[in-house]
C-alpha positions as CSV (number, residue, x, y, z in Angstrom):
1,M,-0.1,0.0,0.0
2,T,1.5,3.3,-1.2
3,A,1.6,6.0,1.7
4,P,0.0,9.3,1.0
5,P,2.2,12.0,0.0
6,A,3.5,14.4,2.7
7,P,1.8,17.8,2.9
8,S,4.7,19.7,1.9
9,Q,5.3,17.4,-1.0
10,G,1.7,18.0,-2.0
11,L,2.0,21.8,-1.7
12,D,5.3,21.6,-3.8
13,R,3.5,19.6,-6.4
14,W,0.6,22.2,-6.5
15,L,2.9,25.2,-6.7
16,A,4.9,23.5,-9.4
17,A,1.7,22.8,-11.4
18,V,0.6,26.5,-11.1
19,A,4.0,27.7,-12.2
20,R,4.0,25.5,-15.3
21,G,0.6,26.8,-16.4
22,D,-1.3,23.4,-16.3
23,W,-4.4,25.5,-15.5
24,L,-4.1,27.4,-18.8
25,P,-5.0,24.5,-21.2
26,I,-6.3,27.1,-23.7
27,L,-2.9,28.5,-24.2
28,P,-0.3,27.1,-26.5
29,E,2.2,25.1,-24.4
30,R,5.2,27.4,-24.9
31,F,3.1,30.3,-23.5
32,R,1.8,28.5,-20.4
33,E,4.5,28.9,-18.1
34,P,5.7,32.4,-18.8
35,V,1.9,33.5,-18.6
36,A,1.2,31.5,-15.5
37,R,4.4,32.9,-13.7
38,G,3.4,36.4,-14.9
39,V,-0.1,36.1,-13.4
40,V,1.5,34.7,-10.1
41,Q,3.9,37.8,-10.1
42,V,1.0,40.2,-10.8
43,V,-1.0,38.8,-8.0
44,V,1.8,38.8,-5.5
45,A,2.9,42.2,-6.4
46,A,-0.7,43.6,-6.1
47,V,-1.0,42.0,-2.6
48,V,2.3,43.3,-1.4
49,L,1.5,46.9,-2.7
50,I,-2.0,47.0,-1.5
51,A,-1.9,45.1,1.9
52,A,1.8,44.7,3.1
53,A,3.5,47.7,1.8
54,P,1.3,50.5,3.5
55,L,1.6,48.8,6.9
56,V,5.4,48.3,6.5
57,D,5.8,52.0,5.2
58,R,3.8,53.3,8.2
59,K,5.9,51.5,10.8
60,G,9.2,52.3,9.1
61,A,8.1,56.1,8.8
62,E,7.2,56.2,12.5
63,W,10.6,54.7,13.2
64,M,12.4,57.0,11.0
65,E,10.7,60.3,12.4
66,A,11.2,59.0,15.9
67,S,14.9,58.3,15.4
68,F,15.3,61.6,13.7
69,T,13.6,63.5,16.5
70,R,15.7,61.7,19.1
71,T,19.0,62.2,17.1
72,L,18.4,65.9,16.8
73,A,17.5,66.2,20.3
74,A,20.6,64.4,21.3
75,L,22.6,66.7,19.1
76,A,21.0,69.7,20.6
77,A,21.6,68.4,24.3
78,T,25.4,67.7,23.3
79,R,26.0,71.0,21.9
80,G,24.4,72.5,25.2
81,L,26.9,70.3,27.3
82,D,29.7,71.4,25.0
83,S,28.8,75.0,25.5
84,A,28.8,74.6,29.3
85,I,32.1,72.9,29.4
86,S,33.7,75.5,27.1
87,L,32.2,78.1,29.3
88,A,33.6,76.7,32.4
89,Q,37.1,76.5,30.7
90,S,37.0,79.9,29.6
91,S,36.1,81.3,32.9
92,E,38.9,79.4,34.7
93,V,42.3,81.4,35.2
94,S,45.8,80.4,35.1
95,F,48.2,81.0,38.0
96,S,52.0,81.4,37.5
97,F,54.3,79.7,39.9
98,G,57.6,81.3,38.8
99,P,59.3,81.2,35.5
100,G,59.1,77.5,35.3
101,G,55.3,76.7,34.7
102,S,51.7,77.5,35.4
103,L,48.6,75.8,36.5
104,G,45.4,76.0,34.4
105,I,42.3,74.7,36.0
106,G,40.4,74.6,33.0
107,Q,42.8,72.1,31.1
108,A,41.4,69.3,33.3
109,L,38.2,69.6,31.3
110,D,39.9,69.0,28.1
111,P,39.3,65.1,28.0
112,I,35.6,65.3,28.6
113,N,35.3,68.2,26.0
114,D,37.1,66.1,23.5
115,L,34.7,63.2,24.2
116,V,31.8,65.4,23.8
117,E,33.0,66.8,20.5
118,Q,33.5,63.3,19.1
119,Y,30.1,62.3,20.4
120,G,28.6,65.1,18.4
121,A,30.4,64.1,15.3
122,L,28.9,60.6,15.5
123,L,25.3,62.1,16.0
124,L,26.1,63.8,12.6
125,T,27.1,60.6,11.0
126,S,23.8,59.0,12.5
127,T,21.7,61.7,11.1
128,T,23.3,61.3,7.7
129,A,22.7,57.5,7.9
130,L,19.0,58.2,8.7
131,G,18.7,60.5,5.9
132,V,20.1,58.1,3.3
133,Q,17.6,55.4,4.6
134,R,14.6,57.9,4.5
135,L,15.5,58.8,0.9
136,G,15.7,55.1,0.0
137,M,12.1,54.6,1.5
138,Q,10.8,57.4,-0.3
139,I,12.2,56.3,-3.7
140,A,11.1,52.9,-3.3
141,A,7.5,54.1,-2.2
142,T,7.3,56.3,-5.3
143,L,8.4,53.7,-7.8
144,G,5.8,51.3,-6.5
145,F,4.8,48.8,-9.1
146,W,7.4,49.9,-11.6
147,L,9.9,47.9,-9.4
148,F,8.2,44.9,-10.8
149,V,8.0,45.6,-14.5
150,P,11.6,44.3,-15.5
151,A,10.6,40.8,-13.9
152,L,7.2,40.9,-16.1
153,A,9.3,42.2,-19.1
154,A,11.6,39.2,-18.9
155,L,8.6,36.7,-18.8
156,G,7.3,38.5,-21.9
157,L,10.4,38.0,-23.6
158,A,10.6,34.4,-22.4
159,A,7.4,33.6,-24.3
160,A,9.0,34.6,-27.6
161,C,12.2,32.8,-27.2
162,S,13.2,29.1,-27.6
163,E,13.5,26.7,-24.9
164,G,17.1,27.5,-23.8
165,G,16.5,31.3,-23.9
166,R,13.0,31.0,-22.1
167,R,14.5,29.1,-19.1
168,S,17.2,31.5,-18.9
169,L,14.9,34.5,-18.9
170,M,12.3,33.0,-16.5
171,A,15.2,32.4,-14.2
172,W,16.2,36.1,-14.5
173,S,12.5,36.9,-13.9
174,R,12.5,35.1,-10.7
175,R,15.6,36.9,-9.5
176,L,14.3,40.4,-10.7
177,F,11.0,39.9,-8.9
178,G,12.9,38.9,-5.7
179,L,15.0,42.2,-6.1
180,A,12.0,44.2,-6.6
181,L,10.4,42.9,-3.4
182,F,13.5,43.5,-1.5
183,A,13.8,47.1,-2.9
184,R,10.1,47.7,-2.0
185,L,10.0,46.5,1.4
186,A,13.4,46.0,2.9
187,L,14.2,49.5,4.1
188,P,10.8,50.2,6.0
189,M,10.7,46.5,7.2
190,A,14.3,46.9,8.5
191,G,13.3,50.1,10.3
192,W,10.2,48.3,11.9
193,I,12.3,45.4,13.0
194,D,15.1,47.8,14.3
195,S,12.4,49.8,16.3
196,L,11.4,46.4,18.1
197,I,14.8,45.6,19.0
198,A,16.0,48.9,20.2
199,N,12.9,49.5,22.4
200,R,13.4,46.0,23.7
201,F,17.0,45.9,24.6
202,L,18.4,49.5,24.2
203,E,15.7,52.0,25.5
204,P,16.5,51.8,29.2
205,T,20.2,52.5,28.8
206,Y,19.2,55.5,26.5
207,Q,16.9,57.0,28.9
208,Q,19.4,56.8,31.9
209,A,22.2,58.3,29.7
210,S,20.3,60.9,28.3
211,A,18.8,62.1,31.5
212,A,22.3,62.2,32.8
213,V,23.7,64.3,30.2
214,T,20.7,66.8,30.6
215,A,21.2,66.8,34.3
216,T,25.0,67.5,33.9
217,T,24.5,70.4,31.7
218,E,22.1,72.2,33.9
219,S,24.2,71.6,37.0
220,I,27.1,73.1,35.3
221,E,25.0,76.0,34.2
222,R,23.8,76.5,37.7
223,V,27.5,76.5,39.1
224,E,28.3,79.2,36.5
225,A,25.2,81.2,37.4
226,A,26.1,81.0,41.1
227,D,29.7,82.0,40.6
228,A,28.7,85.0,38.6
229,D,26.8,86.3,41.6
230,R,29.8,86.2,43.8
231,G,32.3,89.0,44.4
232,W,35.3,89.6,42.5
233,W,37.7,88.7,45.1
234,E,35.8,85.3,45.8
235,R,35.7,84.4,42.1
236,Y,39.3,85.3,41.4
237,N,40.9,83.9,44.6
238,P,43.4,81.2,43.5
239,V,42.5,79.1,46.4
240,D,38.7,79.3,45.9
241,A,39.1,78.7,42.2
242,I,41.4,75.6,42.8
243,G,39.2,74.3,45.7
244,D,35.6,75.0,45.8
245,R,34.3,76.0,42.3
246,A,36.6,73.5,40.5
247,K,35.6,70.6,42.7
248,R,31.8,71.5,42.1
249,I,32.2,71.4,38.2
250,Y,34.5,68.2,38.2
251,D,32.0,66.6,40.5
252,Q,29.2,67.1,37.8
253,L,31.4,65.7,35.1
254,A,32.5,62.6,37.3
255,A,29.9,60.3,35.6
256,V,28.8,62.0,32.4
257,G,31.8,60.4,30.5
258,E,30.0,56.9,30.9
259,S,26.8,58.3,29.9
260,I,28.2,59.8,26.7
261,V,29.9,56.5,25.8
262,N,26.4,54.7,26.4
263,L,24.6,57.2,24.3
264,A,27.4,56.7,21.4
265,I,26.8,53.0,21.6
266,Y,23.1,53.4,21.4
267,F,23.1,55.6,18.3
268,T,25.9,53.5,16.5
269,I,23.8,50.4,17.0
270,S,20.3,51.7,16.5
271,T,21.0,54.0,13.4
272,I,23.9,52.1,11.6
273,V,24.7,48.6,12.9
274,L,21.0,47.3,13.1
275,P,19.8,48.8,9.8
276,L,22.9,47.4,8.0
277,G,22.5,44.1,9.7
278,T,18.8,43.8,9.2
279,L,19.2,44.6,5.4
280,W,21.9,42.1,5.0
281,L,19.5,39.3,6.8
282,L,16.6,40.3,4.6
283,S,19.0,40.2,1.4
284,R,20.2,36.7,2.3
285,L,16.5,35.7,2.8
286,M,15.5,36.9,-0.4
287,G,18.4,35.4,-2.2
288,A,17.4,31.9,-0.6
289,L,13.8,32.3,-1.6
290,F,14.5,33.4,-5.3
291,S,17.6,31.5,-6.2
292,N,17.7,29.0,-9.0
293,R,17.8,26.1,-6.4
294,A,14.6,27.5,-4.5
């Protein structure tokens, strides 16, 4: 007694029959497979453009706008912190200790100021990366169905070619169709996936680090404002400058370096590493689904 075919084998046979055009007996045999594949591609493209693409575009656009807003806010906060540190440095004085050297209190702030400037450059890079991704999403959404035209054109040429040329053109049509799906859906889908990962694993660290940077900026500004209200002798007394005022500023900057590093890691992963990694995985998936062996 012969065992019934497995469900997967039955599905494979049904898909193969649909692709061969067995359901188009009214057409000449050489036209059946190209026409059948063209109908399948049109149906899949219509479902993608009507049902899937709007949802993915909306989720991708929400992630893009949220990332832009967050990055620009972080850039503004970084500029505020850099301005506060620069003000603290410029208001410090140097004291000469004979002809051999001098002590500049503000020089101790140079390392953290350099770190802030490097972090600001990273934020500009992240903003540029987001701009490139948004442009790609807009181009893909504008082209829409036209992305699938080369695949259909290859099937039209396949119907007019001999057996060898027909097989080659149908293989090219399958690859072009997979490329069209990737071009239309990959960027917004990558943004959607990236938002889920970032919100799940990176959000707490971002919130803590961002709050620390904002609090540090406000604290330095308060120290500077309080110092401006003091008498000239108190502000320019070397002992006071070295001791009290400098200590208050340095205490505010004690932990902000770690927060800046955490923010740099967050923006590097969320705006550069995750999008590139997700696009690579999606490209591998599309390549596996639409390769000649698939």
